N, C-alpha and C positions, 0 to 999 in steps of 0.2 A: 413507410411502416409505422404502426402504432405500438410502441414498446412500453411495457410494464416492468418497472425495475422494483424489486422488493428487497429491502436491506435492513439489517439489525443496527446499523450506524449510518449517520448522515450529518450534514452541517447543522450546528456549529462545532460538532465533535471533529477532532483533527486525527486523521489516521490515513494510513496508504489506502484502505479500502474507500474511505470517502473521497479521497483525491481521485482514485481510479473511477468512481461513479461519476463524479463531477466532470472530469476530463472527457470521458466517452459521452456523457449527456451533451456537452457542449459541441463536440465534434459531429456527433450523429444528428443533432439539431441542424448544425451547419450543412450537412448532406441531404437535409429535406425530410428527416423523420420526426415524429412526435414521440417524446419521452415522458412517461408518467412515473413518477417516484412514489412509493409507498415506504414510510419511515417512521420512527420513533419521534415524538416530540421531546423537547428539552425545556427544562425550567428557565424562566427569564429570557426565553428566545422566542419572538413572535415575528420574525421577518416573514413577510407574505412573499411565497414563491410560486409562480404559476406552475400547475400541473404537479405539485407536490402535496400529498395527502399524509397528514401526520396522525399516529395512533398515541393514545395515552400511554404513559410509560412510568417507570419506577427506577431510581438509581440504583446501579449495581452495588452489592454490598463490598466488593473488593475494589471497585473503582468508581467512586462517586461521579466522576465526570461522564461516565458511560450510562446510557439510558437502556432499560429493558422494555421493550415495547410489550404492551397488554394487547395480544392478537385479536381484539374486537373493536370493530369500527361501525357505528350504527349507519346502515344504508350501504355497506361495502359491497354486498352481492349485486345490488342494483347498480352501483357505480361500475363495478368491474364489467357487468353486462352491457352497460351503455357505452363504455369505452371501446368495446369491441377490439380488444388487443389482438394483434397479430402474432406476437411473441411475448413470452413472460421470462424475465432474466432475474435470477435470484443470486444474492451474494453472501448467502450463509445458509448452512443446513439446519439452522435452529429455527427460532420463532417465526421471523418474517420470511424465511425461506420456506417453512412449512405452509404459511398462508399462501405464498405463490404457487406451491405445488398443487394445493387444494383447488385453486381456481383454474389452473392449467389443466388438471384432470376434468374439472366440471364443464369447462368450455372447450375441451379438446384443443388447447392451444399448446404449441410446442413450447418447451421450457429448456433454458440454458443455465447452468450453474458456473459461476466463477469461483474456483477453488483458491481463494487468496491466502489461506493460512493452513500451515500443517498443524491442525488442531491438537494432535496428541502432545505437541511441543509445549503446550500450555497448561498441562496438568499440575504444574507447580501451585497453581491457585487453589487446587483441592486439598485440604488440610490433612486428609488421611487416605490410605489405600490407593496411592498415586499409579502403581503398576496396573491394578485393576481398571483404574479411571482411564488409563492410556489405552488399554485393550478395548474397553466399552466405546471410547471416543472414535477409535479407528472403525470399529464395526458399524457404529451409527453413522459416521460420514460416508462410509463406503455404501451403505444402504441407501443413503440419500442420492448418492451419485447415480446409482442403478435405476432410480426412478426418474432421471432427467435424460432427455434425448441427446444433450451434448454438454460437455465439460470444457471450459476455458481455464487453462493454466497459465502463469506468466513465465515459466521456464521450462526447459527440457528436462532438467532435474526432477521437478515436480511430476511431470508427466511420467517419467520413469518410475517414480514411487507409486503413483497410482496404478500404472500397469502391473507393478508387483503386487498390488492388491487384488488383482483379477477383476477390475471395474469393467463392466460390459459396454457401457456408453462410450461413444466416440469421443476423442480428445483433441483439442487444437491448443497449440502454444501461441497466445496473443499477450505479450506484455502490455502493461499500461503505458501508452506513450506519453511523451512530453510536448507540451505546447512550446516548441523551441524558440518561436518568434517572440515569446514573452521573457526569455532570458538573454536577448541580445543587447539589451542596454541597461546597465545597473550602475550604482553609485559605489565606485571602489573605496570611498571614504566613510560609508555610512557607519560601520561599526566603531571606527576611532572618533567619529564625530559625536556618537550617542553614549559611548562608554569609556571609562578611563584606561584605555589600553595603551600602553607606552608607544610612541610614535614607531620606533625601530622594531617593535615585535612583530613576528610572523604568526598569523592566526590559523589555528586548526579549528575546523568546525564539524559538529555533529548536529543533524536535524533528525528528530523523531520523538517517540514517546519516552518518558521517563519511568520505565517499567523493567521488571527483573529480567524479561526476555532479551532486552536490548544489551545486556551484558556491560552496563556502564560502570560497575565497580572496576571491572578490568580496564576499561577505557581510561578512567581517571588515574588508576594506579600505574598504567603504562605512561600516561603523560607526565606523571612526577618523575619517571625515569628519563623522559625527553628533557625535561626542565632542568635536570642536573647537568646534562651535557650542552644544551642549548637554553641558557636562562632567558633569551630575548624571544620566548614564544607564549602565546596565550591560547587556552582552549575555550571555545564558546559552544554552549549547548543551547540550541534554540529548540525548545520543547517544553512540555508540561507533563506532569503525571505524578502518581502516588509516591514515588520514591525521591522527590525532590529534596525534602529535608534531609533524609539519610544520605543522599549523595553529597549535599553541601557540607555536612558533618565529616564525611570521609575526606573530602578535599581539604578541609581545614585540619583534620588529624594528620594529613600528609604534609602540613606546613605550607599549603597553598592558599593564596589570597583569593578571596571571593570577588575582589574588586578589579584586580589586573591580571590574575593567573587563570582562574577558571570562572567563567561569567555565565550565569543562567539568565537567559533573556525571557524565558516564558514562551508561550506560543505567540507567534506574530502573523498578521494577515499576509496573504500571498504577495500582494505588491511590495511589502517591506521585506519579505523573505528573499525576494530576487536580489535586493540590495545587500542583504546578509551574506548570500553566496558570493556576490562579486567583490565584497570587501574582505573575503577570507582568502587564505593561500593553499589550503590543502583540505580535503574533506577525509574524516577519519570515521570508520564505521566497524563496530565490534559485535553487531549482533550475530546470533548463532541460529535464529529461527525464521529467517525471512523466506518468503516464497518469491519475492522479487527484489524489494528494496528499491522502491522507486525514486527516493531521495538521491540514490546514487546516480540516477541518469539526470535528475535535476541540477546536481552538482556539476556533472560533466557538461551539461548544456551551458553552464556558466563559465566553463573553462578550467575546472578544478580537478587536478589529478586526485586519485583516491589510494589511501591505504586502508585495507579492510581484512577482517578476519575470513578466511576461506570457509564458506558455509553454504548451505542450501540457498538458492536464489541469488547469491552474490556472484558466483562464478559465471553466470550467463551475462551479467551486467558489466562486470570488470575483466578486462583481458589482461592477464597478468604480464608484467613488464611491458606493456603497451600503452595502457592509459592510467595504470595504477599498479600497486603491488599488493598481492595477496599473502598472507601469513598464516601460520598456525595460531591457535589461542595460546600464544606464549608472549608475556609481556615484554621480555627482552627482544625477541625477533620483531614484534610489532613496533616498539619504540625505535628500534634500529632502522626499520624500514623508513619510518618518519624522518629521521635524522639524515638518512641517505639522500632522500628526495629534496629536503630542503637545503642541503649542502652541495647539491649539484645542479647548477643553473641550466646546463645543457640537457641533461635528463629531464629536469623539471618541465622546460618549455617543450620538449618532445611529447612528453606525456599530455601536456596541456593541449597541444595541437590535436593528438590522437583522441583526446576526450570529447572534444567538439565534433569530430567526425562520427565517433559512437553514438552521441546524442542525436545527432541529424538522422541516423538510421533507424532510430526509434521514435520518429516524431508522432505525436498523438494523431495527426490526420492519417497517417499510414496505418496505424494500428486500428483506427475506427473503420477504415475501408476493409481490413481483414475481418473484423467482427461483423460488419455489414454483409460480407460474402456468406459467413455462417448462418447468420438470420435468414438471408434469402434461400439458401438451400433447404433449411428446415421448413420454412413456409411452403416452398414448392413441394417437398415430400408430404406435408400435412395436406395440401390442397389435392395432390395426386391421390392420396389414400381415401380422402373424403369422396372424390370423383368415382374411384373404383366401388366405394361402398354404395353410392347412388345407383350406379350402373348394375351392380349386382343385385340390388333390390328391384329394379325395374325388369330385370330378366325374368323375375318370378311374378311380374305383375303386381308388385306391391306398391 
């Protein structure tokens, strides 16, 4: 199949959406398909990647790292026509998603939409009338869903939410898989070899964007409570984002050192990130707005148990009291769960073993095969409809 992917974010930007696109692209290519990606350009990034077409873009006013594509590309119509796509897969209901929808309609190509994000949970970026913005956002994304033949969601929770919105399009639950083979061998010394972490300290790890929706003020405050009862611990945040300076100030105001207590590594390349996971002891996750939380499975693929706030997208990934502990958004409960796991070697190793099993069940290859089946079914239906139309026309002698 020839698959056209339209996305509002792509490399070098780091996010769960970008990881999802890259992971599926790699596995689908391995399965013999051709994947063509239409994405924004980014300043000072000119890496040439085959079958990737970049649109001019502007920096987002609320997140300068994020590029907003200008949905105009000279020769795009001829390019899409020449590519003769079998399926169009969009990853946003906004700019590039609309471009994909336009060409799906124009060339009668089936269109799939992955609902990565609970968009109404991001209205805190709107400075005024947030309740109205939430209502408009839900109506807008629902309308977009109903113009697509099929919706992909990462968890059953998100599927239930969309069904509650009375979306008519069919929905499949297909999480982004993890290339588990890439997480088999890591350097368990990497963090302590590269940062001044005391040798006896146990390392808590967060990976993700430094943004408001990740609830990182809560995480740092909860860690301060952990630190009081377990001084030999360090929190590592492997991420970048607009809240970095504010979070560093919060840590210092809580009496935490930015050299040995709370360490901000910035964004790291994937090969290095594997070593970061391997050289940590526990994965901690406080986000309240995830639709999946791909980093949770990456952590488990590295053998890390998880302590996370029970929220959308997390409960499908973490099995409570099996490979991790889920808590309410209460600092005392969250910090106690961390201390409990770190202080109980038998429970810790049980969770570690179960984490590896969970990650294997969500391998990127298995998830790509499920997505391939959705594509094939839609292509067969489209071919069947076209055949019926041709037969109907010939019946009238046209």
